[in-house]
N, C-alpha and C positions, 0 to 999 in steps of 0.2 A: 514158474513158467516151464512148460514141457520143452525138452531139448529141440524137438522138431519145430516148434513155434519160434524158439529163440533163433534157430538157423534161418528160418524164413524172414524174420524181422531184420536180422543183421545183414543177410544177403541183399535184401531190398535196398538197404542204405548204400551198399556198394554198386548195385545195378543202377541205381539212380544217378550215381556219380560217373560210372565207367561204361554202362551198358552191359548187356548179357555177354557178348562175345569177348569183351576185354577183361572180364572178371574171372579169375581162376578159382578153382576149389581151394588151393593153398591160401589165397587171399581171404576167402570166406572163412576158412577154419581159423586163421590168425585173428580175423576181426571178431569171431565168436569166442575165441579163447578155448578152442577144443582141438582134439586131434583129428587127423583124416579118418582114422578108424571110427571115431564117434560120428563123424559126418556120414560115412557109408552105412552106419547102422540105421540112419534115418532116411537117407536118399541113395539110390544106386548110382546116380550121376547128377551132373549139373542140370542136364535137360529135364530130369525128373523133378528136381527142385523148382525149375522155372515153371513147369506145367502145374506143380502143386500151388505155386503162387498165383497163377492165372485162375485156377479153380477156386482158391480161397477168396479172392477178391470178386471174381465174376459171379460166383454163387451168391455172395452177399448182395451184390449190386442187383442181379436179376431178381432174386427173391424179394428184395425190398420194393422194387418197382412194381412187380406183380402184385404184391400185397396192397400197395397204394391204389392201383387201378381197380382191384377187386373189392376193396373195403370202402372206397369212397362212394357214398350213396347219392350225393347231390351232384348231378351232371355239371352244374355251373362251377363247381369247385374242382372238377376232375383234372382238366388240363393244367390248371395252376399247380395243383399238388404234384402232378406228374413231373412238370418241368422243375419245380422247386426241389423235389427229391433227387432228381437226376443231377442237377448242378451242385447241390449240397454234398452229394456223395463224391462227385469229382473233386470238390474243394477239400473234403476231409482226407481223400486218398490221392492227393495230387501227385506224389512221387510215383506211385504205381501207374496212375493214368498216363503220365508223361512217358514212362518206359514202354507201356503197352502200345501207345500210338506210334512211337518211334520204331519199335521193333516190328510191328505189323507191316510197316512200309518197306522193310529191308530183309525180312526173314525168309529163308528158303527151307526152313524146317517144316516138313509136311505135317507132323503131329501138332506143332505149334499153330500152323495155319488152320488145320482141321478143328482144333480146340476153339479157336477164335470164331470160326464159322458156326459151330454148334451154339455158342452163346449168342451170336448175332441173330441166328434164326429164332432162338427163344425170345429175344427182344422184339423181333418182327411180329411174332404171335401176340405178344402183349400189346404192342402199339396198334396192331390191326384191330384187336378186340376193342380197344379204346375208341378208335375213330369210327368203327361201325356202331358202337353204342351212342356216340355223340351226334353223328350225322345221319345214320340210318340209310334208307334207300336213296336219299339225296345225293350220295356219293358212290353208289354201287359200282359205277363204271370207272371211277377214278380213285377208289379207296387205297389201292396199292401205291399210286403216285403220292397221295397224301401221306401215307406211311413213310415213304422215302423222303419226303420233305421234312417230316418230323425228325427222322434220323439225321438228315443234313443239318438241321438246327442244332441238334445235340452235339455233333462233331465240330461244326464250325465255331459255335459260341464257346464250347469248352476250350478250344485252342486259344481263344483270345486271352483267357486268364491263366491258362496252363503255361503257355509259351511266351506271352507278351507282358505278363505281370500286370494286366489292367485291373483296376479295382473291381471287386465283385459285389454288386448289390443284388442279392438273390431275389428279393421281392420284385424289384423293377424288371429284372431279366425275365422272371416267370410271367409277369403281366404282359410284357412286350411280346413274348413268344406265343402266349395265348391269343393275343390280337392277330398276329401274323398267321397263325395256324387257322384261325377262323376265316380269315379273308381268303386264304388259299383254298381251303376245303369247300367254301361256298361259291368260288368263282372259277375253279379249274373246270374246263369243259372238254379238253382233248386228252383222252387217256393215252398213256404210253406203255405202262407196265400192266400186262394182262395177268389173269389168274394162271393161265397156262405157262407164262414165262416164269412166274413165281414157283410153280410146281417143278419145272425143269431145274431151276436153280437149287431147290431144296433137296433134290434127290442126291444121295440116299441117306441124308443125315437127320431126318425129322422123326425117327422112331421114338415114341414116348418110352419112358422108363417102365420096365415090366414090374410086376409085383415082386418077383424074386430079387430084382435089382434094388428096389426100394427097401425090401426086408434086409438085404445085406448092409445098406447104408444105415438103417435103423439100428441094427445090431452093433455096428461100429460106433455109432453115437452113444448108445447105451453103455458100452464098455468104457468110453472116454470120459463120461460125465460122472461126477461124484453124486452121492445121494442128494436129491433135490426135487422140487416140484417138476422141473424139466425132465429129469430121469423117469419119474413116475409117469409123466404124461407120455413119454416115448414108449414105455412098456405097454401102456394101455393102447396106444396107437398101433403098436406092433400086433397086439392081440386083435384089434379091430380089422387089421389088414388080413390076418389069417382067418378069422371067424367073426364077421360083422354082427354085432349085437347092440351097438350104441346108436343113439339118435344123431342126426346131423348136427343138432345144436350142441350136443356134448362133444362131438368130434371137433367142431369149430372152436369150442372152448379149450380143448386140449392143444389144438394148433396155436391158439393165442398164447398158451403157456410157454411154448417152445420157440415162438417166432423170432424173438430178439436175441436168443442165445447164439453166440458166434459159431458154435459147432452144429447148430440145428437149422440154420437158415435154408440150406439147400433141400434137406429132407422135408422141411415145412412146405417149401414151394412144390416139391414133387407130390406130397400128400394132398395138398389143396387141389391140385389138378386131378389126381387120381380119384379123390372122393367128390370132386366137382363142388367144392366149397367156395362160395362167393364172399 
């Protein structure tokens, strides 16, 4: 295991127990069995470590949800798979989810807040594309309200099993929320959240990643990964980004090769959007 990954995993254990503010670098290094010097070779500060943890989990979470929405062809299955994936991810990463929810409510760190908003807006885009696909013109005036109702379900129901230790039946929960979402989407008649309001809220954080930014992430991933089909796929995707020669079907296949690798989830998400791969 790379030292950076070890520090993140061990720090997460302490953060889950004590919270961000109450955990010191000294405690982290002792828990990892490393020196402070070794810590600072990986992270410049505790804040940088916290932001790296947020990136690590939120990139995986966002890219997994985006993949489910874009790859599910049957509309009748889409909402169920969306909710099932959401809560399955919360359940697998319960420690991090608890920390993030708690810290979001009391943090005054501007970079931490901004980072959360960026991923929140990425999730807005994914959910909005899903409800537009499912309900079409039927909810044109209320689609943003439906989007916020879906986000409300995600937050409220996740807290039930994260903080109250209620038993989690993923299948039943997903089916229940599919029914609730359908009822709301088809019966909401008074819109509150307008497109203009959404645009005001999103400024100035909605700029898509540029080609140069994606190239930088690709190069970093290529350096981190040992020889494998994922590495070969990353190299080909980098070439495609610089000089497009491959068909959309081949690009889609290359993205499938890297999609599940822990180091590649975010660049997979960025490339799917850049190449407009469904």
